[in-house]
N, C-alpha and C positions, 0 to 999 in steps of 0.2 A: 636892283630893286630896293626901294625904300620901304622900311617896315617900322612899325611902332616899336617902342622899347619893350623888350620881352624879358621878363624876369625868369630865367631858366634855372629850375632847381633840379638837382639830381638825387634820386632816391635809389637805394640799393636793395635788391632782393637777391639772395644767393642760393644757388642750387649746388648740391654736392652730387657728384657721380659716385655711386656706390657700386662696387663690383661684387657680385654674389657668385659663390661657386656652385655652378649648375652643371653637373656632370651627366654622363649617360646613365641609364638605369639598366641594371642587370636583368637577366631573364628569370623565369620562375625558379624558386628555391626549394630544394628538397624533393621528397617523394610525393606521389599524387594520392594522398590520403584524404578522403572526404571528411567534412565535419559531421558530427552526430546531429540527429534531429533534422529540422527543416533547413534546406539550403536555399538561401534567398539570393536570387539573381539581381545584380545591380542594373538598373535601367540606364542606358546611355542617354546623354542629353541630346535634345533635338538641335538641329543646326540653327544657328542664329541668322536672322535676316541680314542680307547684305547691307553694309553701311555705306553711306555716301562719303566719298573721299575727295580730297583736293586733287586738282590736276597738276602733275609734275610736268612742267614744260621743257626743262632742260636737265640733263644729267651727264656730267663729264668727269672722267677719271684720267688724270695725267700723271705719269711717273717717269722720272729721270734717274737712271742708274749709272753712276760713274764709279768704276772700280769697286763693284759690289755694294757701294753705299747708295741707298735708294731714297729718293725724296718724292712723296706721293701727295697729290692734292685732289680732293673730291669736292665737286661743286654740284649743288642741286638747287633748282629754282621751282617754286610752286606758285600756282595761281588759284585763288579761291573763286571758283565760278558759281558757287552756291549762294543762295539769298541770305544766308545766316553766317555768323562768325564760326569758324571751324578750326580745329587743332591740326597743325602740321607737325609731323615727326620727321626728323632728320637722323638717320641711322648709318653708322659706319662700322665696319668690322676692322678692328685694329690688331695687327700682329702683337702678341704679348710683349715682344722685345722692343717695340717701337716707342719713340717719344713724340708726342704731339708738339708741334712747333708754331702753329698758328690756327686761329679759329675766328671767323668773322660772320656777322649777320648783316645783310643788306635789306633795309626796309624803307619804302618811300624814297628811294634814291640816296639814302644815307647809309654809310658803312660804319658799323660798330666793331672795332678791332679789340680782340682779347688781349689782356696783359697777364704776364706771369708774376705771381706774388709768392712770397715765402708763406709756408702753410699756416704757421701760427698767426701771422698778420691777417691772412684771409679768414681764419677761424674767428678772430676778434671782430672783424667786420661782419661776419655772418651772425655772430651772437648779438651784436648791436642791432642788426636788422631784425633778428628774431624777436627781440624784446618789443619791437614796434608792431609785431604781428605780421610781418611781411616775409613769410617764408613759403617755400614751395618745394616740390620734389622733382628730382631728375634721376633716372635710374639707368645704369648700364649693367650688363651681366657678363660673366666670363664663361665662355663655352669652349672647352678643350684648350687649344693653344691660341684662341682668339678672344679679344676683349671687344664687347659690343658697346660702342659709344652711341648714346641716344639723347637728343634734345627735342623737346616738344614746346611749341609756341602757338598762341592763338592768332589766326589770320582772319581779319574782317572780310566781309563780302567784297569782291572786286579788287582785292589787294594782291600784289605780287611780293614774294619774299624769297631771298636767296641765302644759302648757307655755303660756307667754304671751310674745309678742314684740311690741314697739312700735317703730315707726320714723316719722321725719318727713321731709318733702320739700316743695320748692316746685315746683308744676306749671308747666313752661314752656309758653309759647304758641307753637305752630307751625302755619303754614298756616291761621290764623284760628280756632284752637280749642285748648282745654286737653284733655288726655287723662289720665284716671286709670285705671291698670291694676292690678288686684288678682288675685293668683294664688290659685286654688282647687285645692289639691293635698293633700287630707286623707289620702291613702294607703289609702283604702278607702271603701266605701259607708257613709254616716253617716245615722242616723235623724234626728238633731237637727243639721242644717246650716243656718246662716243667714248672710246678708251684709246689712249695713245701712250705708248711706252717707248722710250729710247734707252738703249744700253750701249755703253762705251767701255771697252776693256783694253788697256794699253798693250798687253801682251798678246791680244788676239782672242777671238772666239773659236773654240773647237767645235761647238754645235749649239744650236738653239732650237727649241721645240715648244710649240703651243699645244697644250693638252685640251681634250674636250672639256666643256663646262662641267664643273663639279657641283652637284646639288646637295651632297651630303659630305660630312667630314669623316665618315667611316672609311677605313682602308679596305681595299678589295684585293684578293689574291688572284689577280688576273694579269696576263701579259698584254700590255697595251699595243706593243709592236708599232706599226705605222698608223696609229689612231689619228683621225683627222682633227684639225683645229676647228673651232666653232665657225659656222657659216658666216661669211662676210669678213673674215680675218684676212688682213694683208700683212705680209712680212717682207721687209727690205733688209738686205744684209750685205756688208762688205767684210773684209778680214777682221776689222777691229770694232765694228759698230753694227747695230741692228735697230730697226724701227718696226714696231707692231702697231697696227691700226685695226680697231674693231668698231663697227657701227651697224648693229643689227636692226632690221626692219621690225615693225610692230608684230608681224607674224612670227618672225624668228625669236623675238623676245617671249611671246606667249608659248611657243613650242619648246623653249629651253627649260621652262619651269611651269608648274601648275599656276594658272591664272596670270602671274606676272613674273618678270625676271627676278630670280632669287638664287644666285649661284656665285661660285668663285671662278675667276679667270686666272689660269695658272700658266706661267712661262718657266721653263727649265732651260738652263744653259750651263756650259763650263768654259774654262779659259785654257789657252795654251800656256804652258809654263815649263820651259826646258831647263832653266838654270836651277841647280841644286839648292842654292840659298834662297831662291824665290824672287818675288817682285818687290822692289823697294822704290817708293815714290817720295820725293821731297818737294814740298809746295808751300811757299809763303812762310818759311821758317818752321814747318811741321813736317814730320815724315810718317809714313805708314809702311809696314813690312808685312807682306802676305807670304807665308811659308807653307808650301804644299808640294814637296818634291814627288815626282813620279818615278816609276821604274825601279824602286828599291825592293830588295827581297823581303818577304814576310818573315817576321820573327815568331818562332813557336811560342805558345802561351801555356801557362799553368792557370786554368780557370776553375774556380769553385762556384758551383751554383747552390745558393742557400735559399731554400723555399719555405715560406710560412705555410704550415698545414694545420693551423689552429681551427677551432670550430667555426669561426667567421668566414673561412674559405669554403665552407660547404656549398655544394651546388655548382652554379655556372662558373664561378671564379676558379675553383680547383679543376674543373673540366677544361677550361681554356688554358690554364697553366700547363696541364699535362699535354695538351695539343701542341702548344708552343715548344715545350721541352723536347718532345719527340722530334720536331723539325730541327731544332737547334742542335741536338745531339747528332743528327744525321749530317749536319754541315761541318762538324769538327774535322780538322785535318789530322792525318795520322801522326804528324810530328807533335801535335798538341797533347797536353796531359790534362786530365780533368778529374773531378769528383763531385758528388752530390750530397748535400746536407739538407735534411728536412727537420723542421722544428715546430713544436707547439710548447707544452710545458716540459717536454723532454726533447733531447736532440739525438737524431739518428744519422749516422754517417754511412753512406753506401759502401765504400771501401775504407776500412780502418787505417788510419795512420799515414796515408800518402795519396798522391794523385797517381792515376794510371794512364798509360798511353791510349790514345783514341784508336785502338784497333777495331776491326769489325766485330770481334767477339765481345770486347768490352762495351762497345756501343749497343750491341744487342742486349747484353745483360742490364745495362743502364736503362734502356727503354722499358724492359720488363719491370725494373724496380719502380720507375715512374708510374707505370700502369697500376701498380698495387698501392699507390699512396692513398691514404684515407685521411680526411680532414676531421680533426676533433681536438679538444683540449684548449689550453690557454696559450699565451705568447711570451716566450722567453728569448727576447732579442739579444741580451747580453751573452748568454751561454752559446747561442748560435754563432755570434761573431768570434768568440774566443775559439770555438771549435774550428772555424774556417781558418783562423790565423795559424793554428797548429798544422794544418795541412799544407799551407803555402810556405810556412817557415818551420819545417820539422827540425827538432833539436839536433838530429844527426845528419842534416843536409850537407852535402859536399859539392865540390866543383863538378863541371860537366858542361853539357850544352846549355847555353844561356836561354832562359825562357822568361817571358814577361808574366809576372804574377797578377792575376785579376780575381776579384771576388764580385760576383753579381748577386745582389741581396734583394729579395722580393718579400714584401710584407703588406698586409692589408689592414693592420691595426696598430695599437700601441702596446708597449711592454706591460703585461699584466701579472707577471710572476717572476720570481728571482730578483735580479737587480732591475728596478723600474725607474730609477732616477736618470734623467737624460744626461746630466753632467757626469755621473759615474760611468754610464755606458760609453760616452764620448771618450773619457779618459782611458778606460780599459781598452777600447778598440784602437786608439792611437798608439798605445804602448805595445800592443800585441801584433798589429798588422805591419809595422815597419814600413818597408818600401812597397808594399802591396797597394794597388789601386782598387778602391771600393766604389762600385756603382750601385746606387740605391734606386729601387723601383717601388714607388708607392702605389699600390693597387687600390684605387677607389678613394672616395672622400674621407673615409674613416681612418685611413693610414696616417701615421705620424710623419707627415712630409717634412716639417721643420727639423725633426731629429735626423731623418735620412739625409736632408740637405747638409746639415752640419757634419754628419759622419763623412759624407763624400768630400766636402771641402777640407776636412782634416786629413783625409787619406787619399789624396791624389786622384780623385774621381769626380763624378757628377751625379746628380739625382734627377730623376724624371718621373712624372706622373703617368700612370697607366689608367686610362679611364674605363669605368665599368660600362662596356658597350659590346655590341656583337663582334667587334673587331679587336677585342683585347688580345687574343692570341697573336694577331698580326702586329699589334703594337709591341708586344714582347719580342717577337722575332725581329722586327725592324730595329729595335734598340740594340739587340745582340749583333746584328749585321754591322752596325756602326763601330763596334769595338772588336769585331772578330779578327781583324787583320792588322796587328801592330807592326809598324815599319821601323820606328825609332823610339827610344826611351831616353829620359834625362836630357831633354833638348835645352841647350842654353844658347840664346841669341844675345850677343853682346854688342853694345854701341859705346864707343870710347867715351869715358866720363868727361873728357875735356871738349867733347863735340856735341853731346846730346844730354838732355835732362828731362825731368818729368816724364820718364818712360813708363809705359804700362807694363804689365806682367810680361816677363821675357824668359822665365824658366818654366818649362812644361814637363810633366812626368812622362807623357806618351804622345806619339803622333800616329794616328790610325789611317789606314788607306781610305782615300775618298774624303778626308776631312781637310781642315786648314787651320793654321795657327796665325793669329794676327797680333802685331805689336805696333803701337803708335807712340810718338813722343815729340819733343821739341828739339830743334837744332839751334845751337848757339849762334848768335850773329857773327858774321865774318867767316864761318866755316865753309870752305869750298867743296871739300870732299868728305863724305860721311863714311867712316870705316866700320864695317859690320863683320862680325865673326860668328861662326857656328861651331859648336861641339855637341855631339850626341853619340849614343850607343846604338849600333845597328845589329844585324843578325850575327855577325862574327867579329866585328871590330869597331873601333871608335871612328866616328865620322867628323871630319874637320874641314872648314872652308872659311875663306876670307875674301871680302870684296870692297872696293871703293865705289861709292855712288856720288855722282856730281850733283851738288846743290843747284837747283834750277832746272835740272833735266825734266823733272816731273811737270813743271809749268809748260814747257814747250811741247812735250809729248801728249799730255792730256788734252791740251787745247787745239792740237793739230791732228786729230784722229781722222779727219776727213769724213765725218758722218754726213749723209745726205740731208740737206736742209738745215745744217748746223746743229749744234747741241745746246739745249737750254742749260744743262749742267747745274751743278751746285757751286756757287762761288765759294772758293776756299774749302772744298769738301774735306780735305785732309784735316784742316783745323777743326771742323765740326765733328768729324769722325773721332779725333783725339778727345774732344770733350765728351762725346757719347760714350766712348769706351771708359774714360776716366771716371765718369759719374757711376757707371755700373760697377766698376771695381771698388770704388769708395764705399758703395752701399753693401757690396758683398763682404768687404772687410769689416764694416760695422756689424753685419750679421754674425760674423765669426769671432767677435771679441766680447768678453763679458765686463771689461773695464769701462765704467760709465764715462770717465774723462776722455778716453780714446773714442768711444762711441760719439760723444758730443763733438769732438774735433773732426771726425770723419763726416758727420752729418753736416757740419757747418761748411766744410769744403765742397761737399756735393751740392749744397744749397746755393753757394756762391756761383758755382759753375752753371747750375741749372738756370739761375737768373740771368747770367751773362749771355748765355746762348739761347734764351727764351724756350727752354725745354720744360714740358710738363712731366715731372718725375715724381717719385714717392715723397719728395721733400718740398714740392711746390704745388701751387694751384693756379688755375687759369680763371680770370675774371673778366666778364664783359659787362660794361655799365652803359645804360641808355637812359636819357632823360624821360620822365613820365610825360606822355602826350597829354594826359588830362590836367597837367599843371601848367601847360603853356597857354597863357591867356590869349584870347582872340581880339582882334582889332579890325578897324575898317580896311587896313592894308593887307590883312591876311584872310584866307578863306576859312570860314567857320567849319570846324571839323565836328561832325556829329559823333556821338558815342559809338554808333555802330560801325564807324569807319576808323576808329582809333586803333592803330596797330599796337598790339601788346607783345613785346619781345621779352616778357617776363622780367623786364627791367634790368636784371643782372643775372648772370649765370656763373657759377663757380664750378670749375672742373678740377677734380682732384684725382690723380692717378693712384692706383692701388700700390701698396708697398711691395717692393721686390721680395721682401722677406715674407713668404707666405706663412703666416702664423696660424696654426691650427686652432680653431675655436673648440677647445676640449669639451665644452658643454653646449655646442651650437644647437643641438636638437631641441634643448629646452633649458634656457639659461635662467639667470636670477632676476629677470625683469619683474618678477612677481613680488618684489619687496616694496609694495606700495604704501604710501602714507595712508591711503584709504582703507588699507587692511591693517591698521595699527594694532599690534598685539597688546598694547597697553590699555586699549579700550575695555572698559568693564563689561559692556554689553554689545554683542554684535547686532547687526540690523535684524529686526524681527521680520519674519515672512508676512505676507498679507494674511488677513483673518482666515481665509479658507485653507491656509497651509499650516496653521498653528497646531493642528491635531497630530501631525507627524512630520518629522524632519527626514526627508529622503535624500539620498545621494544623487547629485545632478547626473543626468545620463551622458551629457557631453557639453563641451564649452570651447570657446576660442577667446584667448586673451593674451596680451603681450605682443610678441614680435612677428607674426601672430603665432601663438602656441595653441595647439589643439589637444584636448584631453577627452578621451572616450572611456566610459565605464565598461569594465569587463565583469559583468554580474557574477559569473560562476566563480571567479577568483577573488571577488571583492577587492579588485585592484584596478588600476587605470592603465590605459594605453596612451602614450604621449608621442607627438610628432610635431614638426614645424614645417611651415610652407614659406619659402622665400618669395614674398610678394613683391609687386612693383608698385611704386607710388602712383596714385591716381587711378589705379585699377578698382573696379567694383566686382566683388566676389559673390557668387551665389552660395550662400551658406546653407540654405534649406529651401526645398521646393516640394510641396505635397500637392500634386494636381488633383487628387481626389477630394481633399479637404479645402483646396483653393488657398493654400497658405504659401507665402514666399517671404524669405528673409535675405536681404542683401547687405553687404558691408563695404564702405568706401575706405580705401587705404590711403594714409598720408605718409609722407617721408619722415624718417628720423635719422639723425647723424649716426654713423657707425662707430663702433668702439675703437679705441686706440689700438693700433697694431693689428686690427682685423678689418682694414678698409676694404678688403675684397668681399665682404659679406654685407649685403644691404639689410637695413632694418626698416620696418614699416609698422604702423599701428592703425587701428580703426578709429576714425574721427566722426563717422556718421553711420548709422544703421537704420534701415527701413524694414518694417514688418507690415505686410499687406495681406488682406484676405479679399476674396471675390465672391463670397456668399456661397461657398461649396457646402457639401454635406457636413453637418455638425457645427457649422459656423452661422451665426444669426444674420450677418449681413456684411456688405462690403465696407472695408475700413482701411485706412492708411495711417501708420504710426511712424513718424520720422524722429529719430533720437540723435541729437547732436550734443556737444559738450555744454551748451548753454540752455537748451530747452528741449521739451518733448512736445511735438505737435501731433494732435489726434484729429483726423479728418474722416468724416462719414456722416452724411446728413447734418453737416455743420462743421465747425472748426473750433478746437480748444487748444490752448497752449499752457503747459505746465513748465514753470521755470525750475531748473535743477537745484537752485539754492533755496527752494521753498517746498514744503510738503503739500500734497494735494492728490486728488484722484478724480477720475472721470470715467463714466461708463457710456459707451456708444455701441449700438448694434449688438448688444450683449457682451461686448469685450470690455473688461475692466483694466484700467491703467492706473497704477498707484505709484506716486513719487515719494520716496523717503529721503530726507535730508537732515542728517544730524548736525552738520556744520559744513563749511566750505570744502572740506576734504573727505567727507563721508557721505556719498550719495548713491542711490540705487533706484531702479525703476522696475516694478513688476508688471508683466503683461499677461493677463489670464484670458486666453481666447475661449477655452471651454474648461469644464471641470477636470479634464485629463490632458490639457495642453497649456503649459505655463512656461514663460520665458522670464529671465532676469537680465537686466543690463546694468553693469557697474560703471560708474563715472570715476576715473582715476585722476587724482590731482596730487600735487606735491607741495609741501610747505616750503622747502628749500631745494628746488630742482637743480640738478647738475645739467650739463649740456646734453647728456644722454637722455634725460628724463623729460617726457612730453606728456601732457594731459591727453588721455585717450579713453576709449570705451572697451568693455569686455562683454561678450554675449554668452549666456548660459541657457541650456535647455534644462530647466529644473524638473519638468514633468513632460515627457513625450509619449506617454502610453497611448494617447489618442491619435497620434500620427499614423497614417496608413502605411502598409508594407511597401508601397511604391515610392516612398519619400526619397528624394535625391538631394544633391548638394554636398559641399565639403563636409558639413556636419551631419546633415540629414540622412545620408546613406548608411550611417552607422547605427541609426536609431534601433533597428530590429536585427542587427547583424549577429550571427551566431559565431563568435570568435572565441578562441581559446589559445592558451600558451602551453606547449609541452616543454618541460624542463630538460636541459641538457646536463648529463652527468659529468662531474669533474672526477677523472680517474685518480687524482692525487688525494682526494678527500676521503679518508677512511672513517671520518666521523659522520659522514652523510649529512652535512649541513645543507640548507636550502641553496640551490644553484642560482646564480645571478645571470645566467645565460639561458636563453630559451628559443623556441621556434613558434612564431605566431602562425596559427592555422585558421584560415577563413576560406572554406570551400577548397578550391584547387590552389589557392595562394598560400605558400609557405615561405616565411622569411625570418631571418635571425633578429632577435631583440635582446636587449640587456636591461636588467632590473637596476634602477637607480633611485636614489632618494631625491625628491623634488618638492619645492614649495607649492602646495596645491590649495585650490579653493573649490571644493567639491560638495559643500553643503552650505546652508545659510549661516553656519557657525564660522568661527575664525578660520583663516587660512592656517595650514599646518604642514609639517614635513611628512610626506607620505611616499609610499612605493609607487613607481611608475615604470611600466615596460616601455622602453624608448626604442622607436623605430629609427634605424640609420637613415641619414638623409638620402643616400643613394637608393633606398627602397621605397621612399614615400610615394613616388609616382605609381609604382606597382600597387601599393596599398590603396591609393585613390582610384585606380582603374582607368584614369584619364589623365592627359597632360594638364598642366596648370592652366593653359589658355582656355580649355574647354569650360572652366568654371568662371571665366571672366565674362561679364555681361556689359551691355552698352552703357547703361546708366542705372542709377538707383530707382 
């Protein structure tokens, strides 16, 4: 087809995927002591009207597993059957260990393929696009062991659009099985929905099982037995291969979950492995070694349980820990030895000086000790670790039956007393623990997981998150089961230096029953036989073995497994598996070193490998670029495209994986985003309040500003309560709703780049706020006030616009709106609805903004006395709340200084809070450093009384 000359320009708008830690929320905290005075019941939000959604026409999940290495592709096609442009969201649940390897968007029969770029290069491109005002937000969240990838695009009426995302992962073996989890979340009922999985294992399949659909990620203490696979599942199997096909009808989809299919499809299997040295495959110059011997005798263990019993463990967490410990103690073998240490500001050892044998009497006494545990005090991590080291390495220890020394260390917080420096704690633990393996369990979001992870890396162990949820006890027990049965220790897998190179980790401290050790590397050209040797310590003696593996055997065997219908397979899967493993090890090594030169070198190596293999990793980003449809000129030879049919693929999408190093945001609940130019402390005079407010300067009753950070006044204490809500870009939040007075306040969230090394936490700001009244009691008339960064628009029997860079005021329907503008960086707007209802909106700008700083709005309730008792919303519900804080006593403090830990009490809700100094703006005067009771992130949903989504409304 001949076309006129088209000058095709490419513009780039970049989207960052920000991963925010959203964990489960614990149950009610503390005793059921009611609040004094009037108990105000919070009114639940009414259900929102059903939204019109786009039709998902096709949804396909295809996964190929070759020798544990899984390659998954999820494809979704949507059609906008509505008469208006509508947003389409493509969501995929990614296993946290997976690397994205491809992403495409197909629009108007054109395919836009993503490219992987080095992170700093992508950042520069993003900054350049941002300066042109072409930025938008894309949000993903982290939920337990799953990362949620989400991209949203605008789809014009009558248009079809398709998405395709591929990712790769190595399936770990735990408790004697591999588990493949595939998310089925199409976003609607789909006529053409299929799932196809092929599994090929060279040594043979010992079993394969499809579990019932899982609608929750909570663990359940039930025996599934011969539970049935989801309806319409078909399984074909031969000794080495299996195929699973699932194609549910519309009725089966709707019955599987409420409204639409929203579940995980889970396949479990294990392999036959009779050779002691395991399965070694050589393929295209690369090798992989799966080491998982069966039938070995269990080695007895010396296990020390170290349990945090500080004040923050009060309530559900300590109850769940006791429940798990009772079950774990009952599972100890009589040949095992054990002891229990509890710690807060003091350390208590159940049996002094030694571990004891797991006899029935000792188990009974230990359970009684656990039942009597009381949570109180501070957190001395260093002293607890040193006490554990003395038990597993006593000074007078002598020979005897060999036992594997293990320390299982559980904490829910940070070191707050004694040695609190992470570097000193790491150094002390490494010197004291010796050959002991330390396993760290971080209970909840407020635990110092980065410290636990480094402790585990330094001391032959691993660290794991325990999420604050109803199944926390089962999580604890499940982790113990993984390490309960050591079979070998000090395992060394050796590959002759003259035959192999670039070999991943091959020395392992322990091998536990039901697990698997994996090593990959390169084979030198010309090597015909790869010599592999094994040395390890078993229950009574050394274990040694040696084998020759023929180069090329892997090629023939893998490709000739005889799977029905053939195998799609992954070309050169061993090569990609080597890159996958090597990148992860490089990033772990970078985490575990403090030398900046070594960190840089390791980062560069990981980056080069990620780019070579097209992996989206913590050091790379994924970018999709599409030409702007509105810049393509029309001519006689082309069909004129009307604006309503222009497909907006958001022009470019940048996907950035979270860092493997989960860096704790030590002040995540209320950080330093309040250091605004607009609150310049050098200013001689702060903004004046409007004339009606000059007679008295009141403390603001509540506000939301920053990321977004919420501040609520506690009048009885003359202090503030602070908490943060991890919002999602483009969401509209209901901040206040007073149905009696007819007042509604909504805020629109915009995306902001996350801080360095905290990519797993999203950041958002308000860029638009609307205040509306509908003429209810006490309000003169209906009015709508829309505040953006550039203007304030007042509508009600007419329309007025106040520009933010100019002073001015307008009164409509009895509502006075006053704009104050000292200069381009100091702007505010007062909204006085009645004499006892007044709001303030601050416009935050920066003279020299960094990439983190973005102009945004802050909303303040300066006077809310006139709001009714039924007021709802994120801020409104606290307007007349009777909340108080009961101080927790510090048993070490003989001077009786004011406590920095307390319990927030609001009716039947009791939760721990900590007193911290924060930069506050709680009056019309300058911002200042003030005290604030900070609510832990894991408790915010309990405080709000509803999940985040219930505060999201359809539009401003």
